[in-house]
MDTraj code that builds the backbone (N, CA, C; nanometers):
import mdtraj as md
import numpy as np

residues = "MET SER LEU PHE ASN ILE PHE ASP ILE ALA GLY SER GLY MET SER ALA GLN SER LEU ARG LEU ASN THR THR ALA SER ASN LEU ALA ASN SER ASP SER VAL SER SER SER VAL ASP GLN THR TYR LYS ALA ARG HIS PRO VAL PHE ALA THR VAL LEU ASP ASP ALA GLN GLN GLY TYR LYS GLN GLY GLY VAL GLN VAL ARG GLY VAL VAL GLU SER GLN ALA PRO VAL ARG GLN GLU TYR ASN PRO SER HIS PRO MET ALA ASN ASP GLU GLY TYR VAL PHE HIS SER ASN VAL ASP PRO ILE ALA GLU MET ALA ASN MET MET SER ALA SER ARG SER TYR GLN ASN ASN VAL GLU ILE ALA ASN THR SER LYS GLN LEU LEU LEU GLN THR LEU ARG MET GLY LYS".split()
xyz = np.array([
    [8.7390, 17.9420, 11.1148],
    [8.6155, 17.9232, 11.0414],
    [8.5779, 17.7763, 11.0464],
    [8.4568, 17.7509, 11.0795],
    [8.4052, 17.6156, 11.0853],
    [8.3828, 17.5619, 10.9446],
    [8.3969, 17.4321, 10.9318],
    [8.3731, 17.3699, 10.8024],
    [8.2272, 17.3825, 10.7617],
    [8.1391, 17.3957, 10.8602],
    [7.9968, 17.4117, 10.8297],
    [7.9672, 17.5476, 10.7651],
    [8.0467, 17.6502, 10.7980],
    [8.0265, 17.7829, 10.7391],
    [8.0546, 17.7839, 10.5899],
    [8.1375, 17.6908, 10.5456],
    [8.1704, 17.6841, 10.4036],
    [8.0453, 17.6577, 10.3208],
    [7.9519, 17.5785, 10.3762],
    [7.8274, 17.5524, 10.3033],
    [7.7474, 17.6804, 10.2837],
    [7.7446, 17.7662, 10.3846],
    [7.6737, 17.8938, 10.3725],
    [7.7397, 17.9835, 10.2684],
    [7.8714, 17.9868, 10.2695],
    [7.9448, 18.0715, 10.1751],
    [7.9271, 18.0197, 10.0324],
    [7.9437, 17.8893, 10.0133],
    [7.9264, 17.8315, 9.8798],
    [7.7823, 17.8480, 9.8330],
    [7.6878, 17.8342, 9.9242],
    [7.5473, 17.8521, 9.8884],
    [7.5166, 17.9940, 9.8441],
    [7.5741, 18.0924, 9.9134],
    [7.5514, 18.2311, 9.8724],
    [7.6169, 18.2576, 9.7372],
    [7.7305, 18.1946, 9.7126],
    [7.7963, 18.2078, 9.5825],
    [7.7130, 18.1458, 9.4708],
    [7.6549, 18.0276, 9.4990],
    [7.5696, 17.9641, 9.3981],
    [7.4455, 18.0474, 9.3705],
    [7.3879, 18.1041, 9.4739],
    [7.2698, 18.1893, 9.4568],
    [7.3032, 18.3119, 9.3723],
    [7.4174, 18.3732, 9.3988],
    [7.4592, 18.4912, 9.3228],
    [7.4849, 18.4559, 9.1762],
    [7.5521, 18.3441, 9.1520],
    [7.5806, 18.3050, 9.0139],
    [7.4538, 18.2630, 8.9398],
    [7.3578, 18.2091, 9.0129],
    [7.2292, 18.1755, 8.9518],
    [7.1582, 18.3022, 8.9044],
    [7.1605, 18.4066, 8.9862],
    [7.1025, 18.5346, 8.9447],
    [7.1777, 18.5906, 8.8244],
    [7.3086, 18.5770, 8.8256],
    [7.3898, 18.6249, 8.7129],
    [7.3539, 18.5513, 8.5850],
    [7.3344, 18.4199, 8.5952],
    [7.2941, 18.3415, 8.4778],
    [7.1562, 18.3835, 8.4280],
    [7.0643, 18.4096, 8.5201],
    [6.9296, 18.4507, 8.4804],
    [6.9288, 18.5870, 8.4112],
    [7.0054, 18.6827, 8.4631],
    [7.0087, 18.8144, 8.3989],
    [7.0770, 18.8058, 8.2630],
    [7.1792, 18.7218, 8.2523],
    [7.2463, 18.7038, 8.1234],
    [7.1519, 18.6402, 8.0226],
    [7.0755, 18.5407, 8.0663],
    [6.9781, 18.4774, 7.9771],
    [6.8723, 18.5782, 7.9328],
    [6.8284, 18.6638, 8.0230],
    [6.7317, 18.7674, 7.9876],
    [6.7912, 18.8651, 7.8869],
    [6.9165, 18.9011, 7.9071],
    [6.9831, 18.9906, 7.8126],
    [6.9916, 18.9278, 7.6741],
    [7.0301, 18.8004, 7.6688],
    [7.0414, 18.7328, 7.5394],
    [6.9056, 18.7190, 7.4717],
    [6.8025, 18.6929, 7.5506],
    [6.6684, 18.6787, 7.4931],
    [6.6187, 18.8099, 7.4343],
    [6.6649, 18.9221, 7.4871],
    [6.6199, 19.0530, 7.4397],
    [6.7219, 19.1243, 7.3520],
    [6.8248, 19.0534, 7.3086],
    [6.9319, 19.1198, 7.2329],
    [6.8851, 19.1705, 7.0965],
    [6.7823, 19.1108, 7.0391],
    [6.7334, 19.1538, 6.9083],
    [6.6078, 19.2391, 6.9167],
    [6.5715, 19.2821, 7.0361],
    [6.4482, 19.3606, 7.0499],
    [6.4690, 19.5006, 6.9944],
    [6.3616, 19.5563, 6.9395],
    [6.3644, 19.6915, 6.8838],
    [6.2506, 19.7717, 6.9441],
    [6.2620, 19.9018, 6.9313],
    [6.1624, 19.9915, 6.9877],
    [6.1594, 20.1193, 6.9047],
    [6.0557, 20.1981, 6.9249],
    [6.0450, 20.3247, 6.8523],
    [6.0941, 20.4428, 6.9353],
    [6.1396, 20.4150, 7.0578],
    [6.1894, 20.5234, 7.1427],
    [6.3064, 20.4739, 7.2269],
    [6.3964, 20.5642, 7.2602],
    [6.5138, 20.5292, 7.3410],
    [6.4707, 20.4822, 7.4791],
    [6.3689, 20.5452, 7.5354],
    [6.3246, 20.5125, 7.6708],
    [6.2629, 20.3732, 7.6812],
    [6.2009, 20.3256, 7.5745],
    [6.1347, 20.1950, 7.5772],
    [6.2251, 20.0816, 7.5316],
    [6.3439, 20.1126, 7.4841],
    [6.4360, 20.0109, 7.4343],
    [6.4944, 19.9304, 7.5497],
    [6.5035, 19.7989, 7.5302],
    [6.5616, 19.7126, 7.6329],
    [6.7088, 19.7463, 7.6489],
    [6.7505, 19.7609, 7.7740],
    [6.8913, 19.7865, 7.8048],
    [6.9440, 19.6694, 7.8867],
    [7.0674, 19.6299, 7.8580],
    [7.1290, 19.5168, 7.9269],
    [7.1297, 19.5404, 8.0774],
    [7.1087, 19.4333, 8.1517],
    [7.1077, 19.4407, 8.2979],
    [7.2216, 19.3541, 8.3524],
    [7.2803, 19.4019, 8.4611],
    [7.3911, 19.3294, 8.5234],
    [7.3766, 19.3339, 8.6755],
    [7.3961, 19.2188, 8.7423],
    [7.3881, 19.2188, 8.8884],
    [7.5139, 19.2806, 8.9501],
    [7.4958, 19.3371, 9.0683],
    [7.6077, 19.3952, 9.1436],
    [7.6223, 19.3131, 9.2715],
    [7.7420, 19.2590, 9.2938],
    [7.7694, 19.1746, 9.4093],
    [7.8618, 19.2460, 9.5069],
    [7.8551, 19.2018, 9.6320],
    [7.9457, 19.2525, 9.7348],
    [7.9807, 19.1367, 9.8280],
    [8.0996, 19.1416, 9.8845],
    [8.1373, 19.0399, 9.9820],
    [8.0778, 19.0758, 10.1169],
    [8.0452, 18.9733, 10.1920],
    [7.9872, 18.9925, 10.3241],
    [8.0819, 18.9306, 10.4257],
    [8.1206, 19.0092, 10.5233],
    [8.2026, 18.9591, 10.6320],
    [8.1341, 18.9928, 10.7633],
    [8.1040, 18.8919, 10.8421],
    [8.0484, 18.9154, 10.9744],
    [8.1632, 18.9506, 11.0667],
    [8.1655, 19.0747, 11.1114],
    [8.2754, 19.1256, 11.1920],
    [8.2514, 19.0924, 11.3392],
    [8.3093, 18.9815, 11.3843],
    [8.2985, 18.9435, 11.5251],
    [8.4236, 18.9967, 11.5961],
    [8.4193, 19.1242, 11.6344],
    [8.5319, 19.1938, 11.6962],
    [8.6599, 19.1776, 11.6128],
    [8.6511, 19.2102, 11.4864],
    [8.7615, 19.2045, 11.3902],
    [8.8183, 19.0632, 11.3727],
    [8.7494, 18.9627, 11.4142],
    [8.7947, 18.8256, 11.3923],
    [8.7073, 18.7606, 11.2875],
    [8.6935, 18.8221, 11.1727],
    [8.6020, 18.7832, 11.0662],
    [8.5696, 18.6343, 11.0703],
    [8.4489, 18.6022, 11.1146],
    [8.4150, 18.4614, 11.1325],
    [8.3443, 18.3995, 11.0134],
    [8.2725, 18.4768, 10.9341],
    [8.2004, 18.4187, 10.8219],
    [8.1890, 18.5185, 10.7093],
    [8.1880, 18.4701, 10.5875],
    [8.1742, 18.5557, 10.4713],
    [8.0692, 18.5020, 10.3778],
    [8.0636, 18.5594, 10.2610],
    [7.9681, 18.5166, 10.1606],
    [7.9543, 18.6224, 10.0537],
    [7.8528, 18.6049, 9.9716],
    [7.8257, 18.6970, 9.8624],
    [7.6860, 18.7536, 9.8819],
    [7.6744, 18.8831, 9.8643],
    [7.5449, 18.9487, 9.8755],
    [7.5147, 19.0172, 9.7429],
    [7.3910, 19.0061, 9.6977],
    [7.3487, 19.0748, 9.5771],
    [7.3004, 19.2134, 9.6176],
    [7.3682, 19.3149, 9.5690],
    [7.3329, 19.4523, 9.6031],
    [7.2200, 19.5052, 9.5151],
    [7.2057, 19.4489, 9.3969],
    [7.1004, 19.4935, 9.3064],
    [7.1334, 19.4577, 9.1634],
    [7.0456, 19.4964, 9.0752],
    [7.0647, 19.4758, 8.9314],
    [7.0562, 19.6135, 8.8667],
    [7.1594, 19.6479, 8.7893],
    [7.1654, 19.7794, 8.7264],
    [7.1547, 19.7667, 8.5751],
    [7.1010, 19.8711, 8.5127],
    [7.0939, 19.8759, 8.3672],
    [7.2232, 19.9335, 8.3115],
    [7.2639, 19.8812, 8.1983],
    [7.3832, 19.9306, 8.1307],
    [7.3610, 20.0733, 8.0838],
    [7.4639, 20.1550, 8.0942],
    [7.4571, 20.2940, 8.0489],
    [7.5079, 20.3101, 7.9058],
    [7.5415, 20.1992, 7.8405],
    [7.5876, 20.2048, 7.7017],
    [7.4744, 20.2564, 7.6131],
    [7.5080, 20.3336, 7.5129],
    [7.4017, 20.3879, 7.4272],
    [7.3351, 20.2785, 7.3442],
    [7.2072, 20.2972, 7.3169],
    [7.1358, 20.2037, 7.2300],
    [7.1706, 20.2376, 7.0855],
    [7.1598, 20.1376, 7.0004],
    [7.1930, 20.1576, 6.8591],
    [7.0681, 20.2060, 6.7860],
    [7.0838, 20.3098, 6.7083],
    [6.9697, 20.3615, 6.6332],
    [6.9951, 20.3370, 6.4847],
    [6.8901, 20.3011, 6.4150],
    [6.9002, 20.2683, 6.2732],
    [6.7901, 20.3431, 6.1981],
    [6.8275, 20.4000, 6.0875],
    [6.7278, 20.4681, 6.0046],
    [6.6633, 20.3650, 5.9133],
    [6.5352, 20.3380, 5.9385],
    [6.4611, 20.2396, 5.8605],
    [6.3134, 20.2797, 5.8624],
    [6.2749, 20.3772, 5.7790],
    [6.1378, 20.4276, 5.7842],
    [6.0316, 20.3242, 5.7475],
    [6.0698, 20.2152, 5.6813],
    [5.9707, 20.1138, 5.6425],
    [5.9441, 20.0126, 5.7543],
    [6.0223, 20.0181, 5.8608],
    [6.0036, 19.9239, 5.9723],
    [5.8758, 19.9605, 6.0486],
    [5.7958, 19.8601, 6.0893],
    [5.6711, 19.8920, 6.1606],
    [5.6923, 19.9606, 6.2959],
    [5.8095, 19.9466, 6.3563],
    [5.8368, 20.0096, 6.4859],
    [5.9073, 20.1448, 6.4720],
    [5.9246, 20.1939, 6.3502],
    [5.9947, 20.3204, 6.3290],
    [5.9161, 20.4365, 6.3895],
    [5.9890, 20.5329, 6.4439],
    [5.9221, 20.6509, 6.5006],
    [5.8895, 20.7497, 6.3891],
    [5.8424, 20.8679, 6.4247],
    [5.8010, 20.9673, 6.3252],
    [5.9160, 21.0110, 6.2350],
    [6.0380, 21.0042, 6.2869],
    [6.1551, 21.0450, 6.2079],
    [6.2133, 20.9298, 6.1274],
    [6.1574, 20.8081, 6.1424],
    [6.2030, 20.6922, 6.0656],
    [6.3107, 20.6098, 6.1345],
    [6.3349, 20.6339, 6.2628],
    [6.4402, 20.5613, 6.3345],
    [6.3828, 20.4465, 6.4170],
    [6.4594, 20.3379, 6.4202],
    [6.4299, 20.2221, 6.5046],
    [6.5471, 20.2089, 6.6009],
    [6.5185, 20.1793, 6.7277],
    [6.6226, 20.1701, 6.8290],
    [6.6414, 20.0241, 6.8710],
    [6.7663, 19.9785, 6.8679],
    [6.8011, 19.8410, 6.9036],
    [6.8611, 19.8385, 7.0439],
    [6.8465, 19.7254, 7.1124],
    [6.9002, 19.7139, 7.2489],
    [7.0523, 19.7260, 7.2477],
    [7.1078, 19.7575, 7.3640],
    [7.2532, 19.7729, 7.3759],
    [7.3222, 19.6439, 7.4221],
    [7.2552, 19.5308, 7.4079],
    [7.3114, 19.4026, 7.4509],
    [7.4162, 19.3568, 7.3498],
    [7.5338, 19.3203, 7.4000],
    [7.6401, 19.2636, 7.3173],
    [7.6361, 19.1122, 7.3355],
    [7.5837, 19.0373, 7.2370],
    [7.5674, 18.8924, 7.2545],
    [7.6981, 18.8182, 7.2830],
    [7.8080, 18.8625, 7.2261],
    [7.9363, 18.7946, 7.2486],
    [7.9813, 18.8134, 7.3931],
    [7.9709, 18.9360, 7.4432],
    [8.0071, 18.9617, 7.5830],
    [7.9146, 18.8856, 7.6776],
    [7.7868, 18.8761, 7.6428],
    [7.6914, 18.8033, 7.7269],
    [7.7216, 18.6538, 7.7287],
    [7.7628, 18.5979, 7.6158],
    [7.7992, 18.4551, 7.6127],
    [7.9233, 18.4299, 7.6991],
    [8.0200, 18.5209, 7.6919],
    [8.1388, 18.5080, 7.7772],
    [8.0995, 18.5199, 7.9244],
    [8.0084, 18.6107, 7.9546],
    [7.9592, 18.6273, 8.0913],
    [7.8863, 18.5015, 8.1381],
    [7.8086, 18.4410, 8.0482],
    [7.7360, 18.3196, 8.0835],
    [7.8325, 18.2041, 8.1131],
    [7.9375, 18.1909, 8.0329],
    [8.0358, 18.0853, 8.0579],
    [8.1079, 18.1082, 8.1909],
    [8.1410, 18.2335, 8.2201],
    [8.2078, 18.2654, 8.3462],
    [8.1177, 18.2363, 8.4658],
    [7.9911, 18.2742, 8.4563],
    [7.8961, 18.2487, 8.5657],
    [7.8755, 18.0991, 8.5851],
    [7.8681, 18.0254, 8.4763],
    [7.8500, 17.8806, 8.4851],
    [7.9700, 17.8143, 8.5529],
    [8.0905, 17.8579, 8.5172],
    [8.2119, 17.8033, 8.5795],
    [8.2175, 17.8392, 8.7279],
    [8.1801, 17.9607, 8.7609],
    [8.1801, 18.0019, 8.9012],
    [8.0792, 17.9210, 8.9818],
    [7.9637, 17.8951, 8.9229],
    [7.8629, 17.8126, 8.9899],
    [7.9185, 17.6716, 9.0129],
    [7.9816, 17.6155, 8.9099],
    [8.0415, 17.4817, 8.9229],
    [8.1490, 17.4791, 9.0305],
    [8.2287, 17.5842, 9.0393],
    [8.3327, 17.5897, 9.1425],
    [8.2720, 17.5893, 9.2820],
    [8.1622, 17.6616, 9.3010],
    [8.0956, 17.6630, 9.4310],
    [8.0365, 17.5269, 9.4642],
    [7.9844, 17.4573, 9.3641],
    [7.9332, 17.3214, 9.3862],
    [8.0475, 17.2291, 9.4278],
    [8.1621, 17.2419, 9.3640],
    [8.2785, 17.1596, 9.3994],
    [8.3265, 17.1886, 9.5409],
    [8.3236, 17.3145, 9.5799],
    [8.3626, 17.3508, 9.7169],
    [8.2701, 17.2834, 9.8173],
    [8.1391, 17.2892, 9.7905],
    [8.0422, 17.2257, 9.8810],
    [8.0622, 17.0744, 9.8847],
    [8.0849, 17.0128, 9.7695],
    [8.1061, 16.8675, 9.7655],
    [8.2345, 16.8262, 9.8370],
    [8.3410, 16.9014, 9.8171],
    [8.4671, 16.8704, 9.8841],
    [8.4527, 16.8861, 10.0349],
    [8.3837, 16.9908, 10.0785],
    [8.3610, 17.0107, 10.2225],
    [8.2799, 16.8960, 10.2807],
    [8.1807, 16.8512, 10.2068],
    [8.0985, 16.7390, 10.2521],
    [8.1840, 16.6130, 10.2671],
    [8.2705, 16.5884, 10.1695],
    [8.3579, 16.4715, 10.1765],
    [8.4543, 16.4811, 10.2946],
    [8.5069, 16.6008, 10.3208],
    [8.5966, 16.6196, 10.4350],
    [8.5236, 16.5933, 10.5668],
    [8.4009, 16.6417, 10.5775],
    [8.3226, 16.6167, 10.6979],
    [8.2937, 16.4678, 10.7157],
    [8.2610, 16.3996, 10.6068],
    [8.2349, 16.2555, 10.6152],
    [8.3599, 16.1785, 10.6559],
    [8.4748, 16.2167, 10.6015],
    [8.6004, 16.1505, 10.6388],
    [8.6334, 16.1753, 10.7854],
    [8.6055, 16.2956, 10.8322],
    [8.6297, 16.3277, 10.9730],
    [8.5418, 16.2421, 11.0627],
    [8.4169, 16.2256, 11.0254],
    [8.3259, 16.1416, 11.1030],
    [8.3693, 15.9950, 11.1026],
    [8.4216, 15.9482, 10.9898],
    [8.4680, 15.8094, 10.9813],
    [8.5899, 15.7855, 11.0702],
    [8.6713, 15.8899, 11.0877],
    [8.7893, 15.8742, 11.1751],
    [8.7470, 15.8562, 11.3198],
    [8.6329, 15.9084, 11.3564],
    [8.5847, 15.8978, 11.4952],
    [8.5248, 15.7628, 11.5289],
    [8.5086, 15.6760, 11.4322],
    [8.4483, 15.5453, 11.4595],
    [8.5429, 15.4555, 11.5329],
])
top = md.Topology()
chain = top.add_chain()
for i, resn in enumerate(residues, 1):
    res = top.add_residue(resn, chain, resSeq=i)
    for name in ("N", "CA", "C"):
        top.add_atom(name, md.element.get_by_symbol(name[0]), res)
traj = md.Trajectory(xyz[None], top)
């Protein structure tokens, strides 16, 4: 693997973690949202990642991270009986999003650390390339 390929791999990792941070921020922003129906209630979203390996005759030459999509959580929404709430349905129920703020904060810290690790990989690779060039002088 060429040292130049590391920039592509770290870049794909940073892009993936950036999407993860954005979806987590969206989840946190909507964690207190309510609705009068289960179908209209905000549901937590999570990105799905996959590794990418370019198969050059089984001599895997390059890898990276690919975003396969963003899926909605299948966890049930919380329903609360509150007939005086302006968003209550005909039966008096209000539906809250299924976002767990504590889990989302942990996810945000993990994504931030992963992004930082990819930045460090790119910086270290850059320094190695610069040192290699200096040896050729």
